[in-house]
C-alpha positions in Angstrom: -17.9 -28.8 44.5 -14.8 -28.1 45.0 -13.7 -30.1 41.5 -16.1 -27.6 39.8 -14.7 -24.5 41.0 -11.1 -26.0 40.3 -12.2 -26.2 37.0 -13.4 -22.9 36.5 -10.1 -21.5 38.8 -8.4 -23.1 35.8 -10.7 -22.3 32.4 -10.5 -18.6 33.9 -6.8 -18.5 34.3 -5.9 -20.4 30.9 -8.4 -17.9 28.9 -6.8 -14.8 30.8 -3.4 -16.2 29.4 -4.7 -16.3 26.4 -6.2 -12.3 26.1 -3.4 -11.5 27.6 -1.1 -13.2 24.8 -3.2 -12.0 22.1 -3.2 -8.2 23.7 0.7 -8.4 23.7 1.0 -9.4 19.8 2.0 -6.0 18.1 -1.0 -4.5 16.4 0.0 -3.8 12.2 0.1 0.0 12.3 -2.7 1.9 9.6 -2.3 3.9 6.3 -4.9 4.9 4.4 -4.5 5.3 0.8 -6.5 7.1 -1.8 -6.3 6.0 -5.4 -7.6 9.1 -7.2 -8.1 10.6 -10.7 -10.3 13.0 -12.6 -11.7 11.3 -14.4 -11.6 8.6 -17.8 -12.2 11.7 -20.4 -9.2 13.6 -19.2 -6.4 13.2 -20.8 -3.5 11.3 -18.8 -0.3 12.9 -19.3 2.7 11.1 -19.9 6.3 11.1 -18.7 5.5 11.9 -15.2 7.1 8.5 -13.3 9.1 8.5 -10.5 12.2 10.0 -10.6 11.6 11.7 -13.9 14.0 14.6 -14.7 12.2 17.7 -14.5 9.1 16.0 -13.0 6.0 18.8 -12.5 3.5 16.5 -10.4 1.0 19.2 -10.4 0.2 18.3 -14.4 -1.1 14.7 -12.7 -5.0 13.6 -13.7 -4.0 10.9 -11.4 -2.0 9.7 -8.3 -2.2 8.2 -4.6 -2.4 9.4 -1.4 -1.4 8.1 1.4 -1.6 8.8 5.1 0.6 8.8 6.9 3.3 8.7 4.8 5.9 7.8 7.1 5.2 4.6 9.5 7.5 2.3 11.8 9.2 -0.5 10.4 6.7 -4.1 11.4 3.3 -5.4 9.9 1.8 -2.5 7.7 -2.0 -2.5 6.8 -3.3 -0.2 3.8 -7.0 0.3 3.5 -6.8 0.9 0.0 -10.1 2.6 -1.6 -10.3 3.3 -5.4 -12.0 6.6 -5.3 -12.6 6.9 -8.8 -15.8 7.3 -10.4 -15.2 5.2 -13.8 -11.2 4.0 -13.8 -9.9 0.9 -12.3 -7.2 0.9 -10.1 -4.9 -0.9 -8.4 -1.8 -0.1 -5.4 1.3 -2.0 -5.4 4.0 -1.7 -2.4 7.2 -1.0 -4.3 10.8 -1.2 -2.6 13.3 1.2 -3.8 16.5 -0.4 -3.8 18.1 2.8 -5.1 16.1 6.2 -4.2 15.7 8.5 -6.4 16.3 6.0 -9.7 13.7 4.8 -11.8 11.9 1.7 -11.5 12.3 -0.5 -14.5 9.8 0.0 -17.0 8.1 -2.7 -20.2 7.9 0.6 -22.8 5.7 -1.9 -25.0 3.3 -2.5 -22.1 3.4 1.2 -20.4 4.1 -0.1 -17.4 6.7 -1.3 -14.3 8.2 -4.3 -14.3 7.3 -5.7 -11.3 9.9 -8.6 -11.3 12.5 -6.6 -11.3 11.1 -3.7 -9.3 10.5 -5.1 -6.0 7.4 -5.7 -5.3 6.4 -6.4 -2.1 2.3 -6.9 -2.2 -0.4 -5.8 -3.7 -4.2 -4.5 -4.1 -5.1 -5.7 -7.3 -7.9 -3.8 -9.6 -10.3 -2.6 -7.9 -13.4 -1.5 -9.7 -14.5 2.2 -9.3 -15.4 3.0 -5.6 -14.3 -0.1 -4.1 -11.8 -0.5 -1.7 -9.3 -3.7 -0.6 -6.7 -4.7 2.2 -3.3 -5.5 2.6 -0.9 -6.4 5.5 2.8 -7.0 4.6 5.8 -6.7 6.7 8.0 -3.7 5.8 11.4 -3.5 6.9 12.9 0.3 7.4 13.7 2.0 3.8 12.2 3.7 0.9 9.0 2.3 -0.6 7.0 3.2 -3.6 3.1 3.1 -3.8 2.4 2.9 -7.6 -0.7 2.1 -10.0 0.7 -0.5 -12.7 -2.8 -0.4 -14.9 -1.1 0.6 -18.0 -0.5 4.4 -18.6 -1.2 5.3 -14.9 1.9 5.1 -13.5 3.6 7.4 -16.7 0.7 9.5 -15.5 1.7 10.4 -12.4 -0.1 7.6 -10.3 2.7 6.9 -7.5 3.8 8.2 -3.5 6.4 7.9 -2.2 6.5 5.8 1.4 9.0 5.9 4.4 9.3 2.8 6.8 11.7 4.1 9.7 13.5 1.6 11.6 
């Protein structure tokens, strides 16, 4: 009987240690992201890319909303939902090496050059109403969340995002 209770005590101690170490790991910060538009029948305006002079986002017919818009450095989980009724969207996290400067753009393809822009991860094309998740380890700095489906970024589908130290 003494051997059984000793094994049980060791098992319990091991389980408590494992549970304690799992609880000690910091959880990722959660960010809720909505990819929205006013409908496929609404004409997309152009010239609404980040850092465009004279930018008027009130003209945007699509966009990205992230809550909260600022988090602490570390693991960040983006819960992304395509709230469109009829348009495919995606969300890409871009590090802004030079905040306020335009992202490199492929005019012939009507989209951002992801390889040159600082892509940190993405939730690829989501059908209308669908959701996806992305967890990335982000350092302090300025970021841009964009939809890079051709034409969408230039139509204003981006949001600034801050990671604090």
